[in-house]
Steps between C-alpha positions, in 0.01 A plus 500: 500500500662827385427822679677835476761564770393773739730771633466349850621163369798669331589677825469173691728328244754782532486471878566123483780541242701810592809387309309444173316829543824692560667332202207589272507862614878516449479353150221741407700803619813374316305457174349847524843652576661314207233619256517863617881508482485344151270782387712779651855381425522686168612211281315212342558128473490342156440142398741359239256548208442864603877555508534369146224736383660799676841430341346460154261796526697756699864397473523440876842465661527167683757510783607163640629540856629144545870414546693487169538121522123450514448759225742315268323166560181651360331838483214672322619589149595868481526547876793685657680358803559743787624356828284594798814628677560742209133583443461874488223698328774740383687215322533624140340184352199544726480882509487507116172306518320744734230565239451129424329230702762325715437141606708353781566128513658288772488132593161493675365856478586602857832686459367703207248674729772697681656604171158605367447728802837665434409564135166656597677724754745607226209616282448207266134502393448149363652240733402135492626176641464148366267319737660174606834600346692295246335186640159622380651575156628142478169355621323694224729312259652819359848502345819575689825617340834366624825697532528875553 
């Protein structure tokens, strides 16, 4: 027999299961925070297919932040390798692309976020990062180029 759960029953459940209730509240707050920070961070995430379209349509600069050894094993064709330790929005390769979309790529998509914030602070208008990093590119079965 199905009947709608009343508010009193929900409160009673929460009272009997304080750990579950606290976990649910914490997860809800974390999700809301994540979504708000994603909307206000000033740069966008791209999926691999969207990156391809941006490069083809708007001549986007793709900056690969991975170590040179990883870059040489396989990178997105046309991307430029800039070590995270030498990453600087004033770097002449990067600064020359201020008017273009700039897409940052790393191994998983996490390191690129810090670099993206620095580009936005330096006045770059169109900053993107590859969601899921080079791993997502490979999963999408897109080509990688070896060497430099």
